[in-house]
Steps between C-alpha positions, in 0.01 A plus 500: 500500500706815549834468684744761580870404589643768728723587789729765649831350380638434154709188415282241658360350187202730456499501114608133486191418715273720283618336180480145625153543662384655178638196310324264739170673460538538129503125460147499637342823349604819317729699730625867501817601669493874585852634527483774767871506591673813376787284394259312261687166593204279393469691166877451439458132584227463250676704215814279523298180409128503525298394809187281435260774632434874435735750672394859514632820648278619787419825310324311221391187696131588486513463117613129543301400805195397297504134410731392773389282778791559724709818574839501674641840597879537542527802721788742560727414799425711810149613398367795705256436784224641283584273206523193723162566649342572150649167380363312790147632430525432128634137485372166613854411660826681577802267452792622712832341396784508744833339523594341840778751591457762781482802285230361268294379806531836654359669197225238486398577854479869405271401211279304740471797740381711208239237411357483854293808419282302255355143483731399215530145382852423466759209534867520536723287271848401603730539189869456436512233775862360515560136458586278797692483728370863532201518742416856410175406330367304795613755747317775312183288478518440880549868567204606277271239627567602866387854404180366331600583142301317241757301288498298190584139580720482194807705458743585215852376512796701399619389160701641206222381256270804581760765391575278185132483418473887531798560279345267231150650538311189593341331812741273679313179381616577144860512585706200374647427830410202718496710819238725338223240559561513876494878487168495324360240738547758780264749326257214408451438863452868581267544204282222625481675836406835331201309328404361837485852631254574229238255616517594866 
């Protein structure tokens, strides 16, 4: 399976999502994470500790692709329309993370407009969802469903464990913090939905 994690806004958990979907898939088959973000955030994450899958710069990814069952691509924020359309044609599923705030949702809707030109398979993932009593997550889900946007049923809660995991160069499940298990469970749910898309 080939996934691309992309969108028109940074700071919405794009690299975190790419890393953790790759971690999920790597527990089932060899997985390659292609770092296509100019900031090389996923590469830095890997260098600080060592992720349990192969991480390769996009410029040399072809060398590493052989022997991997799954490929996850972490793209640059704000890809050009041409890049976005090329990604849509070259992957099995586009994963579009967005936080539930107004600016991120506005950028997401711009991304969806660009995707209308092709019959791309994509799903939107709500990330950085604040804890209750905030209703931001539920309100964003209602708004997107009213617009007919395909959404993951699961979402990813905002937690300090993800930045900690990035600083230590590991997936969140390896972090010695009891809250990390709940954070990983969010991505387990999303990963199962990704596999469900594969069999459709």
